[in-house]
KOLZAFI-904485 format. One record per residue: x, y, z of N, C-alpha, C, O in turn; residue in three letters. Coordinates in steps of 0.2 Angstrom, whole numbers, plus 5000, padded with zeros to 4 digits. Example, Ala and Ser with C-alpha at 12.3 -4.5 7.8 and 13.67 -1.06 7.14 Angstrom:
residues 2
nX:nY:nZ:caX:caY:caZ:cX:cY:cZ:oX:oY:oZ:residu
5066:4972:5039:5062:4978:5039:5066:4984:5039:5071:4983:5042:ala
5064:4989:5035:5068:4995:5036:5064:5000:5039:5067:5006:5040:ser
This chain:
residues 344
nX:nY:nZ:caX:caY:caZ:cX:cY:cZ:oX:oY:oZ:residu
4796:5588:5385:4793:5593:5381:4794:5593:5374:4799:5591:5371:unk
4788:5594:5370:4788:5594:5363:4793:5599:5360:4794:5604:5362:unk
4796:5596:5355:4801:5600:5351:4798:5604:5345:4793:5601:5342:unk
4800:5610:5344:4796:5614:5338:4800:5613:5332:4806:5614:5331:unk
4796:5611:5327:4798:5611:5320:4795:5617:5316:4788:5617:5316:unk
4799:5621:5313:4796:5626:5309:4794:5624:5302:4798:5622:5298:unk
4788:5626:5300:4786:5624:5293:4783:5630:5290:4779:5634:5293:unk
4784:5631:5284:4781:5636:5280:4778:5633:5274:4781:5629:5270:unk
4771:5635:5273:4768:5632:5267:4766:5638:5262:4763:5643:5264:unk
4769:5638:5256:4768:5643:5251:4763:5640:5246:4765:5635:5242:unk
4758:5643:5246:4752:5641:5242:4746:5638:5246:4747:5633:5249:unk
4741:5642:5247:4736:5640:5252:4729:5639:5248:4724:5641:5251:unk
4730:5635:5243:4723:5632:5240:4722:5626:5244:4724:5626:5250:unk
4718:5622:5242:4715:5616:5246:4721:5612:5249:4721:5610:5254:unk
4726:5610:5244:4731:5606:5246:4736:5609:5252:4737:5606:5257:unk
4738:5615:5251:4742:5618:5256:4739:5620:5262:4741:5619:5267:unk
4732:5622:5262:4729:5623:5268:4727:5617:5271:4727:5617:5278:unk
4726:5611:5268:4725:5605:5271:4731:5602:5275:4731:5599:5280:unk
4737:5604:5272:4743:5602:5275:4744:5606:5282:4745:5603:5287:unk
4742:5612:5282:4742:5616:5288:4737:5613:5293:4738:5613:5299:unk
4731:5612:5291:4726:5609:5296:4728:5602:5298:4727:5601:5304:unk
4731:5598:5294:4734:5592:5297:4739:5592:5302:4740:5589:5307:unk
4744:5597:5301:4749:5599:5306:4746:5602:5312:4748:5600:5318:unk
4740:5606:5312:4737:5608:5318:4734:5602:5321:4734:5602:5328:unk
4731:5597:5318:4729:5591:5321:4734:5588:5325:4733:5586:5331:unk
4740:5587:5322:4746:5584:5326:4747:5588:5332:4749:5585:5337:unk
4747:5595:5332:4748:5599:5338:4743:5598:5343:4745:5599:5349:unk
4737:5596:5342:4732:5594:5347:4734:5588:5351:4731:5587:5356:unk
4738:5584:5348:4740:5578:5352:4745:5580:5357:4751:5581:5356:unk
4743:5581:5364:4747:5583:5369:4753:5579:5370:4758:5581:5373:unk
4753:5572:5368:4758:5568:5369:4763:5567:5363:4768:5563:5363:unk
4762:5571:5358:4766:5571:5352:4773:5574:5354:4774:5578:5358:unk
4778:5570:5351:4785:5573:5353:4787:5579:5349:4793:5582:5351:unk
4783:5581:5345:4785:5587:5341:4779:5592:5341:4773:5590:5341:unk
4781:5599:5340:4775:5604:5339:4777:5608:5333:4783:5609:5332:unk
4772:5609:5328:4774:5612:5322:4772:5619:5323:4766:5621:5324:unk
4777:5624:5321:4775:5631:5320:4774:5632:5313:4779:5632:5309:unk
4768:5634:5311:4766:5634:5304:4765:5641:5302:4761:5644:5304:unk
4768:5643:5296:4768:5649:5293:4765:5648:5286:4767:5643:5283:unk
4761:5653:5284:4758:5652:5277:4760:5658:5273:4761:5664:5276:unk
4760:5657:5266:4761:5663:5262:4758:5661:5255:4758:5655:5253:unk
4756:5666:5251:4753:5665:5245:4754:5672:5241:4752:5677:5243:unk
4756:5671:5235:4757:5678:5231:4750:5680:5228:4750:5686:5225:unk
4745:5676:5229:4739:5678:5226:4734:5681:5231:4732:5678:5236:unk
4733:5688:5230:4729:5691:5236:4723:5688:5238:4721:5688:5244:unk
4718:5686:5233:4712:5683:5235:4713:5677:5239:4709:5676:5244:unk
4717:5673:5237:4718:5666:5241:4721:5668:5248:4720:5665:5253:unk
4726:5673:5248:4729:5675:5254:4724:5677:5259:4724:5675:5265:unk
4719:5681:5257:4714:5684:5262:4709:5678:5264:4707:5678:5270:unk
4708:5674:5260:4703:5668:5262:4707:5664:5267:4704:5662:5272:unk
4713:5663:5266:4717:5659:5272:4717:5663:5278:4717:5660:5283:unk
4718:5670:5278:4718:5674:5284:4712:5673:5287:4712:5673:5294:unk
4706:5674:5284:4700:5674:5287:4699:5667:5291:4696:5667:5296:unk
4701:5662:5287:4700:5655:5290:4705:5653:5296:4705:5648:5299:unk
4710:5658:5296:4716:5657:5301:4719:5650:5300:4720:5646:5305:unk
4721:5649:5294:4723:5642:5292:4730:5641:5296:4731:5635:5298:unk
4734:5646:5296:4741:5645:5299:4742:5650:5305:4738:5654:5306:unk
4747:5648:5309:4749:5653:5314:4750:5660:5312:4749:5665:5316:unk
4753:5661:5306:4755:5667:5304:4754:5667:5296:4757:5662:5293:unk
4752:5672:5293:4751:5672:5286:4753:5678:5283:4752:5684:5285:unk
4757:5678:5277:4760:5684:5274:4760:5683:5267:4760:5677:5264:unk
4761:5689:5263:4762:5688:5256:4769:5688:5254:4771:5685:5249:unk
4774:5690:5258:4781:5690:5256:4784:5683:5257:4785:5681:5262:unk
4785:5680:5251:4787:5673:5251:4794:5672:5254:4795:5667:5258:unk
4799:5677:5252:4806:5676:5255:4806:5676:5263:4809:5672:5266:unk
4802:5681:5265:4802:5682:5273:4798:5676:5276:4801:5673:5281:unk
4793:5673:5273:4790:5667:5276:4794:5661:5276:4793:5657:5280:unk
4799:5660:5271:4803:5654:5271:4809:5655:5274:4813:5650:5275:unk
4811:5661:5277:4817:5662:5280:4818:5658:5287:4813:5658:5291:unk
4823:5654:5288:4825:5651:5294:4819:5646:5296:4817:5645:5302:unk
4817:5642:5291:4812:5637:5292:4815:5630:5291:4819:5630:5286:unk
4813:5625:5294:4815:5619:5294:4813:5615:5287:4816:5612:5284:unk
4806:5616:5286:4803:5613:5280:4799:5618:5277:4795:5622:5280:unk
4799:5618:5270:4795:5623:5266:4791:5618:5261:4794:5615:5257:unk
4785:5619:5262:4780:5615:5257:4778:5620:5252:4775:5625:5253:unk
4779:5618:5245:4777:5622:5240:4771:5619:5237:4771:5613:5235:unk
4765:5623:5236:4759:5620:5233:4756:5625:5229:4750:5627:5230:unk
4760:5627:5224:4757:5633:5219:4756:5630:5212:4759:5625:5210:unk
4752:5633:5209:4751:5631:5202:4757:5634:5197:4761:5638:5200:unk
4757:5631:5192:4763:5632:5187:4765:5639:5186:4771:5641:5187:unk
4760:5644:5185:4762:5651:5183:4765:5655:5189:4769:5659:5188:unk
4764:5652:5195:4767:5656:5201:4773:5653:5204:4776:5655:5208:unk
4775:5647:5201:4781:5643:5203:4788:5647:5203:4792:5647:5207:unk
4789:5651:5197:4795:5654:5196:4796:5659:5201:4802:5660:5204:unk
4791:5663:5203:4792:5668:5208:4793:5665:5214:4797:5668:5218:unk
4790:5660:5216:4792:5657:5222:4799:5654:5223:4802:5655:5228:unk
4801:5651:5218:4808:5648:5218:4813:5654:5218:4818:5653:5222:unk
4812:5659:5215:4816:5665:5216:4817:5668:5223:4822:5669:5225:unk
4811:5668:5226:4811:5670:5233:4815:5665:5238:4818:5667:5242:unk
4814:5659:5236:4818:5654:5240:4825:5654:5239:4829:5652:5244:unk
4828:5656:5234:4835:5656:5232:4839:5659:5238:4844:5656:5239:unk
4837:5665:5240:4841:5668:5245:4838:5668:5252:4841:5671:5257:unk
4833:5664:5253:4830:5664:5260:4830:5657:5264:4829:5657:5270:unk
4831:5651:5260:4832:5645:5263:4838:5644:5267:4843:5646:5265:unk
4837:5642:5274:4843:5641:5278:4846:5634:5276:4843:5630:5273:unk
4852:5633:5278:4856:5627:5277:4852:5621:5280:4850:5621:5286:unk
4852:5616:5276:4848:5610:5278:4841:5610:5277:4838:5605:5279:unk
4838:5616:5275:4831:5616:5274:4828:5611:5269:4832:5609:5264:unk
4823:5608:5270:4820:5603:5265:4814:5606:5262:4809:5608:5265:unk
4814:5606:5255:4808:5609:5251:4804:5603:5249:4807:5598:5246:unk
4798:5603:5251:4793:5597:5249:4788:5601:5244:4784:5604:5245:unk
4790:5599:5237:4786:5603:5232:4781:5598:5229:4782:5593:5227:unk
4775:5601:5230:4769:5597:5228:4766:5600:5222:4760:5599:5220:unk
4770:5603:5217:4768:5605:5211:4764:5599:5207:4767:5593:5207:unk
4759:5600:5203:4756:5595:5199:4760:5592:5194:4760:5586:5193:unk
4765:5596:5191:4769:5594:5186:4776:5594:5189:4778:5599:5192:unk
4780:5589:5188:4787:5588:5191:4792:5591:5187:4797:5594:5190:unk
4792:5590:5181:4798:5592:5176:4799:5600:5177:4805:5602:5178:unk
4794:5604:5176:4795:5611:5176:4798:5613:5183:4802:5618:5183:unk
4795:5611:5188:4797:5612:5195:4804:5610:5196:4808:5614:5199:unk
4806:5604:5193:4813:5602:5194:4818:5606:5191:4823:5608:5193:unk
4816:5609:5185:4821:5614:5181:4822:5620:5185:4827:5623:5186:unk
4816:5623:5188:4817:5629:5193:4821:5627:5199:4825:5632:5201:unk
4820:5621:5202:4824:5620:5208:4832:5619:5206:4836:5622:5210:unk
4833:5617:5200:4840:5616:5198:4843:5623:5197:4849:5624:5198:unk
4839:5628:5195:4842:5635:5195:4842:5639:5201:4847:5643:5202:unk
4837:5638:5206:4837:5642:5212:4838:5639:5218:4840:5642:5223:unk
4838:5632:5219:4839:5629:5225:4846:5629:5228:4850:5627:5224:unk
4847:5632:5234:4854:5632:5236:4857:5626:5237:4853:5621:5238:unk
4863:5625:5236:4867:5619:5237:4866:5615:5243:4866:5609:5244:unk
4865:5619:5249:4864:5616:5255:4857:5614:5257:4856:5612:5263:unk
4852:5616:5253:4845:5614:5254:4844:5607:5250:4848:5605:5246:unk
4838:5605:5252:4836:5598:5249:4829:5598:5246:4825:5601:5249:unk
4828:5595:5240:4822:5595:5237:4819:5588:5237:4822:5583:5234:unk
4813:5587:5239:4809:5581:5238:4802:5583:5235:4798:5587:5238:unk
4801:5581:5228:4794:5582:5225:4789:5577:5228:4791:5571:5229:unk
4783:5579:5228:4778:5575:5231:4771:5576:5228:4770:5582:5226:unk
4767:5571:5228:4760:5572:5225:4756:5568:5230:4757:5562:5231:unk
4751:5571:5233:4746:5568:5237:4741:5564:5233:4738:5567:5229:unk
4740:5558:5235:4734:5554:5232:4729:5554:5238:4730:5550:5243:unk
4724:5558:5238:4720:5560:5244:4715:5555:5246:4714:5550:5243:unk
4713:5556:5252:4708:5552:5255:4702:5550:5250:4699:5555:5247:unk
4700:5544:5250:4695:5542:5245:4688:5545:5246:4684:5546:5242:unk
4687:5547:5252:4680:5551:5254:4680:5557:5250:4674:5560:5249:unk
4685:5560:5248:4685:5566:5244:4686:5565:5236:4687:5570:5233:unk
4686:5559:5234:4687:5557:5227:4682:5561:5222:4684:5563:5217:unk
4676:5562:5224:4671:5565:5220:4670:5572:5221:4665:5575:5219:unk
4674:5575:5226:4674:5582:5228:4680:5586:5225:4685:5586:5228:unk
4679:5589:5219:4685:5591:5215:4686:5598:5216:4691:5601:5213:unk
4683:5602:5220:4684:5609:5221:4690:5610:5225:4691:5608:5230:unk
4695:5614:5222:4702:5615:5224:4703:5622:5227:4706:5626:5224:unk
4700:5624:5233:4701:5630:5236:4701:5629:5244:4700:5624:5246:unk
4703:5634:5247:4705:5634:5254:4698:5633:5258:4698:5630:5263:unk
4692:5635:5255:4686:5633:5259:4685:5626:5259:4681:5624:5264:unk
4688:5622:5255:4687:5615:5255:4693:5611:5258:4693:5605:5257:unk
4697:5614:5261:4703:5611:5265:4700:5607:5270:4695:5608:5273:unk
4704:5602:5272:4702:5597:5277:4708:5594:5281:4713:5592:5277:unk
4707:5593:5287:4713:5590:5291:4714:5583:5289:4720:5580:5290:unk
4709:5580:5287:4709:5572:5285:4710:5571:5277:4709:5566:5275:unk
4712:5576:5273:4712:5576:5266:4717:5570:5264:4716:5567:5259:unk
4722:5569:5268:4728:5565:5266:4727:5558:5270:4731:5553:5268:unk
4722:5557:5274:4721:5551:5278:4720:5545:5274:4716:5546:5269:unk
4723:5540:5275:4722:5534:5271:4723:5534:5264:4721:5530:5260:unk
4727:5539:5262:4729:5540:5255:4736:5539:5255:4740:5536:5259:unk
4739:5541:5249:4746:5540:5248:4750:5546:5247:4747:5551:5244:unk
4756:5546:5248:4760:5552:5246:4766:5549:5241:4770:5546:5244:unk
4766:5551:5235:4771:5549:5230:4777:5554:5231:4776:5560:5229:unk
4782:5551:5232:4788:5555:5234:4793:5554:5228:4795:5548:5226:unk
4796:5559:5226:4801:5559:5220:4807:5564:5222:4807:5569:5220:unk
4812:5561:5226:4818:5565:5228:4822:5567:5222:4823:5563:5217:unk
4825:5573:5223:4830:5575:5218:4836:5570:5218:4837:5567:5223:unk
4839:5569:5212:4845:5564:5212:4850:5565:5217:4853:5561:5220:unk
4851:5572:5219:4857:5573:5224:4854:5574:5231:4858:5576:5235:unk
4848:5573:5232:4845:5573:5238:4847:5568:5243:4848:5562:5242:unk
4849:5571:5249:4852:5566:5254:4847:5561:5257:4841:5562:5257:unk
4849:5555:5259:4844:5550:5262:4841:5553:5268:4835:5551:5269:unk
4844:5557:5272:4841:5559:5278:4835:5564:5276:4830:5564:5279:unk
4836:5568:5270:4830:5572:5268:4824:5568:5266:4819:5570:5267:unk
4826:5563:5262:4821:5558:5260:4817:5555:5265:4811:5555:5265:unk
4820:5553:5270:4817:5550:5276:4813:5555:5280:4807:5554:5283:unk
4815:5562:5280:4811:5567:5283:4805:5568:5279:4799:5568:5282:unk
4805:5568:5273:4799:5569:5268:4794:5563:5270:4788:5563:5270:unk
4797:5557:5270:4793:5551:5271:4789:5551:5278:4783:5550:5278:unk
4793:5553:5283:4790:5553:5290:4785:5559:5290:4780:5559:5293:unk
4786:5565:5287:4782:5570:5287:4775:5568:5283:4770:5570:5286:unk
4776:5564:5278:4770:5562:5275:4766:5558:5279:4759:5558:5279:unk
4769:5553:5283:4765:5549:5288:4762:5553:5293:4756:5552:5295:unk
4765:5559:5295:4762:5563:5300:4755:5566:5297:4751:5568:5301:unk
4755:5568:5291:4750:5571:5288:4744:5566:5287:4738:5567:5286:unk
4745:5559:5288:4740:5554:5287:4741:5549:5281:4737:5545:5280:unk
4746:5551:5277:4747:5547:5271:4752:5542:5271:4756:5542:5276:unk
4752:5537:5267:4757:5532:5266:4762:5534:5261:4760:5534:5255:unk
4768:5534:5262:4773:5536:5257:4775:5531:5253:4776:5525:5255:unk
4776:5532:5246:4778:5528:5241:4783:5532:5237:4783:5538:5236:unk
4787:5529:5233:4792:5532:5229:4791:5530:5221:4789:5524:5220:unk
4792:5535:5217:4791:5534:5210:4796:5539:5206:4798:5543:5209:unk
4796:5537:5200:4800:5542:5195:4796:5548:5193:4790:5547:5192:unk
4800:5554:5193:4796:5560:5191:4793:5560:5184:4788:5562:5183:unk
4797:5557:5179:4795:5557:5172:4789:5552:5172:4784:5554:5168:unk
4789:5547:5175:4783:5542:5175:4777:5546:5178:4771:5545:5176:unk
4778:5550:5184:4773:5553:5187:4770:5558:5182:4763:5558:5182:unk
4773:5562:5178:4770:5567:5174:4767:5563:5168:4761:5566:5166:unk
4769:5558:5166:4766:5554:5161:4759:5551:5163:4754:5552:5160:unk
4759:5549:5169:4752:5546:5172:4748:5552:5174:4742:5552:5173:unk
4751:5558:5176:4747:5563:5178:4743:5566:5172:4738:5569:5173:unk
4746:5566:5166:4743:5568:5160:4736:5564:5159:4731:5567:5156:unk
4736:5558:5161:4729:5554:5160:4724:5556:5166:4718:5556:5164:unk
4727:5557:5172:4722:5557:5178:4721:5564:5180:4716:5565:5184:unk
4725:5569:5178:4724:5576:5179:4722:5580:5173:4717:5583:5173:unk
4727:5580:5168:4726:5584:5163:4720:5582:5158:4717:5587:5156:unk
4720:5576:5157:4715:5574:5152:4708:5575:5154:4704:5578:5151:unk
4706:5574:5161:4699:5576:5163:4698:5583:5163:4693:5585:5161:unk
4703:5587:5165:4702:5594:5164:4701:5597:5157:4697:5601:5156:unk
4705:5594:5152:4704:5596:5145:4697:5594:5143:4694:5598:5139:unk
4695:5588:5145:4688:5586:5143:4683:5590:5145:4678:5592:5142:unk
4684:5592:5152:4679:5597:5155:4679:5604:5151:4673:5606:5150:unk
4685:5606:5150:4685:5613:5147:4682:5613:5140:4678:5617:5138:unk
4684:5607:5136:4682:5607:5129:4674:5606:5129:4671:5608:5125:unk
4671:5602:5134:4664:5601:5134:4661:5608:5135:4656:5609:5132:unk
4663:5612:5140:4660:5618:5141:4660:5623:5135:4656:5626:5134:unk
4666:5623:5132:4667:5627:5127:4663:5625:5121:4660:5630:5118:unk
4662:5619:5120:4657:5617:5114:4650:5619:5116:4647:5621:5111:unk
4648:5618:5122:4641:5619:5123:4640:5627:5124:4634:5629:5122:unk
4645:5630:5127:4644:5638:5127:4644:5641:5121:4641:5647:5120:unk
4646:5638:5115:4646:5641:5109:4641:5638:5104:4641:5639:5098:unk
4636:5634:5107:4631:5631:5103:4625:5635:5103:4624:5640:5107:unk
4621:5635:5098:4615:5639:5097:4610:5638:5103:4607:5643:5105:unk
4610:5633:5107:4605:5632:5112:4608:5634:5119:4605:5632:5124:unk
4614:5637:5119:4617:5639:5126:4612:5643:5131:4612:5641:5137:unk
4608:5647:5128:4604:5651:5132:4599:5647:5136:4598:5648:5142:unk
4597:5642:5133:4592:5637:5137:4596:5632:5140:4594:5630:5146:unk
4602:5629:5137:4606:5624:5141:4608:5626:5148:4608:5622:5152:unk
4611:5632:5148:4614:5634:5155:4609:5635:5160:4611:5635:5166:unk
4602:5635:5159:4597:5635:5164:4596:5628:5167:4593:5627:5172:unk
4598:5623:5163:4597:5616:5165:4604:5612:5167:4605:5607:5164:unk
4607:5616:5171:4614:5613:5174:4614:5611:5181:4612:5614:5185:unk
4616:5604:5182:4615:5601:5188:4622:5598:5190:4627:5599:5186:unk
4623:5595:5196:4629:5592:5198:4633:5588:5192:4640:5589:5192:unk
4630:5584:5188:4635:5581:5183:4639:5586:5179:4644:5585:5177:unk
4635:5592:5177:4639:5597:5173:4644:5600:5177:4649:5602:5175:unk
4642:5602:5183:4647:5605:5188:4653:5601:5189:4659:5604:5189:unk
4652:5595:5190:4658:5590:5191:4663:5590:5185:4669:5590:5186:unk
4659:5590:5179:4663:5589:5173:4667:5596:5172:4673:5595:5169:unk
4665:5601:5173:4668:5608:5171:4671:5612:5177:4673:5617:5176:unk
4671:5609:5183:4674:5613:5189:4681:5615:5188:4682:5620:5192:unk
4685:5613:5184:4692:5615:5183:4691:5623:5181:4696:5627:5183:unk
4686:5625:5178:4686:5632:5176:4684:5636:5182:4685:5642:5181:unk
4682:5633:5187:4680:5637:5193:4686:5638:5198:4687:5643:5200:unk
4690:5633:5198:4695:5633:5203:4702:5633:5201:4707:5633:5205:unk
4703:5634:5194:4710:5635:5191:4710:5640:5186:4705:5641:5183:unk
4715:5644:5187:4716:5650:5182:4717:5647:5175:4721:5642:5174:unk
4715:5651:5170:4716:5648:5163:4723:5648:5161:4725:5643:5158:unk
4728:5652:5164:4735:5652:5163:4738:5645:5166:4742:5642:5162:unk
4735:5643:5171:4738:5637:5174:4736:5631:5170:4740:5627:5169:unk
4730:5631:5167:4728:5625:5163:4732:5625:5157:4734:5620:5154:unk
4732:5631:5154:4736:5632:5147:4743:5629:5148:4746:5625:5144:unk
4747:5632:5153:4754:5630:5154:4755:5623:5156:4759:5620:5153:unk
4750:5620:5160:4751:5613:5162:4750:5609:5156:4754:5604:5155:unk
4745:5610:5152:4744:5606:5146:4750:5606:5141:4752:5601:5138:unk
4752:5612:5140:4758:5613:5135:4764:5610:5138:4768:5607:5134:unk
4766:5610:5144:4772:5607:5147:4771:5600:5147:4776:5596:5146:unk
4765:5597:5147:4764:5590:5147:4761:5587:5141:4758:5582:5141:unk
4762:5591:5135:4758:5589:5129:4760:5583:5126:4755:5580:5123:unk
4766:5580:5127:4767:5574:5123:4763:5568:5126:4760:5564:5122:unk
4764:5567:5133:4759:5561:5135:4752:5563:5135:4748:5558:5134:unk
4750:5569:5136:4743:5571:5135:4740:5570:5128:4735:5567:5128:unk
4744:5571:5123:4742:5569:5116:4741:5562:5115:4736:5560:5112:unk
4745:5558:5118:4744:5550:5118:4738:5548:5121:4734:5544:5118:unk
4736:5551:5127:4730:5549:5131:4724:5552:5127:4719:5549:5127:unk
4725:5558:5124:4719:5561:5121:4717:5557:5115:4712:5556:5113:unk
4722:5555:5111:4721:5550:5105:4717:5544:5107:4712:5542:5103:unk
4719:5541:5113:4715:5535:5115:4708:5537:5117:4703:5533:5115:unk
4707:5543:5120:4700:5545:5121:4696:5546:5115:4690:5544:5115:unk
4699:5550:5110:4696:5551:5104:4694:5545:5100:4688:5545:5098:unk
4698:5540:5101:4696:5533:5098:4690:5530:5101:4685:5528:5098:unk
4690:5531:5108:4684:5528:5111:4678:5532:5110:4672:5529:5109:unk
4678:5539:5110:4673:5543:5108:4670:5542:5101:4664:5542:5100:unk
4675:5540:5096:4672:5539:5090:4669:5532:5089:4664:5532:5086:unk
4671:5527:5093:4667:5521:5094:4660:5522:5096:4655:5519:5094:unk
4660:5526:5102:4653:5528:5105:4649:5531:5100:4643:5530:5099:unk
4652:5536:5096:4648:5540:5091:4645:5535:5086:4639:5536:5084:unk
4649:5531:5083:4647:5526:5078:4642:5522:5081:4637:5520:5077:unk
4642:5519:5087:4637:5515:5089:4630:5519:5090:4625:5516:5089:unk
4631:5525:5092:4625:5529:5093:4622:5530:5086:4616:5530:5085:unk
4626:5532:5081:4623:5534:5075:4620:5528:5071:4615:5529:5068:unk
4622:5522:5073:4620:5516:5070:4614:5513:5074:4611:5508:5072:unk
4613:5516:5080:4608:5513:5085:4610:5506:5087:4606:5501:5088:unk
4617:5505:5088:4619:5498:5089:4619:5497:5097:4624:5499:5101:unk
4614:5494:5099:4613:5493:5106:4618:5488:5109:4621:5490:5115:unk
4620:5483:5106:4625:5479:5108:4632:5482:5109:4635:5481:5114:unk
4634:5486:5104:4640:5489:5105:4640:5494:5111:4645:5495:5114:unk
4635:5498:5112:4635:5503:5117:4635:5499:5124:4638:5501:5129:unk
4631:5493:5124:4631:5489:5130:4638:5487:5132:4640:5486:5138:unk
4641:5484:5127:4648:5482:5128:4653:5487:5131:4657:5486:5135:unk
4652:5493:5128:4656:5499:5130:4655:5500:5137:4659:5501:5141:unk
4648:5501:5139:4647:5503:5146:4648:5497:5151:4651:5499:5156:unk
4646:5491:5149:4647:5486:5154:4655:5484:5155:4657:5483:5161:unk
4659:5485:5150:4666:5484:5151:4669:5489:5155:4673:5488:5159:unk
4667:5495:5154:4669:5501:5158:4667:5500:5166:4671:5501:5170:unk
4661:5498:5166:4658:5497:5173:4661:5492:5177:4663:5493:5183:unk
4663:5486:5174:4666:5481:5177:4673:5483:5180:4675:5482:5185:unk
4677:5486:5175:4684:5489:5177:4683:5494:5183:4687:5495:5187:unk
4678:5498:5182:4677:5504:5187:4676:5501:5194:4678:5504:5198:unk
4671:5496:5194:4670:5493:5201:4676:5490:5204:4677:5491:5210:unk
4680:5487:5200:4687:5485:5203:4691:5490:5205:4694:5490:5210:unk
4692:5496:5201:4696:5501:5203:4693:5505:5209:4697:5506:5213:unk
4687:5506:5209:4684:5510:5215:4685:5506:5221:4686:5509:5227:unk
4684:5500:5221:4685:5496:5227:4693:5496:5229:4694:5497:5235:unk
4697:5495:5225:4704:5496:5226:4706:5503:5229:4710:5504:5234:unk
4703:5508:5226:4705:5515:5227:4702:5517:5234:4705:5520:5238:unk
4696:5515:5236:4692:5516:5242:4696:5513:5248:4696:5516:5253:unk
4699:5507:5247:4702:5503:5252:4710:5504:5252:4713:5502:5256:unk
4712:5508:5247:4719:5509:5246:4723:5503:5246:4728:5502:5249:unk
4720:5498:5243:4724:5491:5242:4725:5490:5235:4721:5490:5230:unk
4731:5489:5233:4734:5488:5226:4737:5482:5225:4737:5477:5230:unk
4740:5481:5220:4743:5474:5218:4749:5473:5223:4752:5478:5225:unk
4752:5467:5223:4757:5465:5227:4764:5469:5225:4768:5469:5229:unk
4764:5471:5219:4770:5473:5216:4770:5481:5216:4774:5484:5213:unk
4766:5484:5221:4765:5491:5221:4772:5494:5223:4776:5490:5226:unk
4773:5500:5222:4780:5503:5223:4781:5504:5230:4777:5506:5234:unk
4787:5501:5232:4789:5502:5239:4796:5504:5239:4800:5504:5234:unk
4799:5506:5245:4805:5509:5246:4809:5505:5251:4806:5502:5256:unk
4815:5504:5250:4819:5501:5255:4821:5506:5261:4824:5504:5266:unk
4818:5512:5260:4819:5517:5266:4815:5515:5272:4809:5515:5271:unk
4817:5514:5278:4813:5513:5283:4809:5519:5285:4812:5524:5285:unk
4803:5518:5287:4799:5524:5290:4794:5522:5294:4790:5517:5293:unk
4794:5524:5300:4798:5529:5303:4805:5526:5304:4806:5520:5305:unk
4810:5531:5305:4817:5529:5305:4821:5532:5311:4820:5538:5312:unk
4825:5528:5314:4829:5531:5319:4835:5536:5316:4838:5539:5319:unk
4835:5535:5309:4840:5538:5305:4838:5545:5303:4841:5549:5300:unk
4832:5547:5305:4828:5553:5302:4833:5559:5302:4835:5561:5308:unk
4834:5562:5297:4838:5568:5296:4845:5567:5298:4848:5573:5299:unk
4848:5562:5300:4855:5561:5301:4859:5564:5296:4858:5562:5290:unk
4863:5569:5297:4867:5572:5292:4864:5578:5289:4867:5581:5285:unk
4858:5579:5290:4854:5584:5287:4855:5591:5291:4858:5595:5288:unk
4852:5591:5297:4853:5596:5301:4856:5594:5308:4855:5597:5313:unk
4860:5589:5307:4863:5586:5313:4858:5583:5318:4852:5582:5316:unk
4860:5580:5323:4855:5576:5328:4850:5581:5331:4845:5579:5334:unk
4851:5588:5331:4847:5592:5334:4840:5591:5331:4835:5590:5335:unk
4839:5592:5324:4832:5591:5321:4830:5584:5321:4824:5583:5322:unk
4834:5579:5321:4832:5572:5322:4829:5572:5329:4823:5569:5329:unk
4831:5574:5334:4828:5574:5341:4822:5578:5341:4817:5576:5344:unk
4822:5583:5337:4816:5587:5338:4810:5584:5334:4804:5584:5337:unk
4811:5580:5329:4805:5576:5326:4803:5570:5330:4798:5569:5330:unk
4808:5567:5333:4807:5561:5337:4805:5563:5344:4803:5558:5348:unk
4807:5569:5347:4806:5570:5354:4811:5566:5358:4809:5565:5364:unk
4816:5565:5356:4821:5561:5359:4826:5566:5363:4830:5569:5359:unk
4826:5566:5369:4830:5571:5373:4837:5568:5375:4841:5571:5378:unk
4838:5562:5373:4844:5558:5375:4850:5562:5372:4851:5564:5366:unk
4855:5564:5376:4861:5568:5374:4859:5575:5371:4863:5577:5368:unk
4854:5577:5373:4852:5584:5371:4857:5589:5373:4858:5594:5369:unk
4860:5588:5379:4865:5593:5381:4871:5593:5376:4875:5598:5377:unk
4872:5588:5372:4878:5588:5368:4878:5591:5362:4883:5592:5358:unk
4872:5593:5360:4871:5597:5353:4874:5604:5353:4874:5607:5348:unk
């Protein structure tokens, strides 16, 4: 008989809702050794109602503390402005041995909140999904675009807190595998530095482009001639709150400034080539970018990287899963191992 694992997902945008759908897919496997009881919560009324209509989780509510109480795993997938409220709710509601899997886009602010509010008997593993390549050009981040295969054939970058137990780390690794992703481990500071280039810089470019055009004399005519290229560039203004963008850029400003300086240098080179009508310079810029882009998109689509890619010495799946975390009870629940069940 399948053992029940209780999971609460706080934050029901695309990422959180996709976690719920992936767990629902696991539950459809009648031979699976575990069954997930999935509860959802979100402090934002509009997103909460969307998730309720879509029946994303078994139960959905707005009270974060109640949703997280007596749960084995809590997944946090909230934007930066809502994280403080969520961590305060978790402070008095997490049961002993609970594992918090925090999918915040920036790790440093979330880590500081966890240091303040995470109970000593609970465990934190920060995580960032690198999603299925089929969704690489689909940037809308809302529950309507959630998918059970969002994490398939992708990676889950795991950043355990320094004091996190090995068993909790192995739980996060195995949980990532159940979602469809391959777990890898990296440093949280390095993550935020790289995220400034791959998340914050594109968002800043899109917002700045829209701001520039919207304040130009020709905007009344320009806005009538907007197609997918414009929508893809500026979609962050559709699916992210301005406070979220502002706070994320400010919190990550040091690496973001370095990446922005590099982009400005390239834009200046492009401007000079255009102003001078320098066909060769423009061709060199585009050709060089296209060659590297082709190599990248091939690696990204196949999820095949260099031989020195980050790996961990933590075995996964592991017979040690959650040993010492919540005792053999939860270990058996995840593995479906009934051996010595009567001894717990």
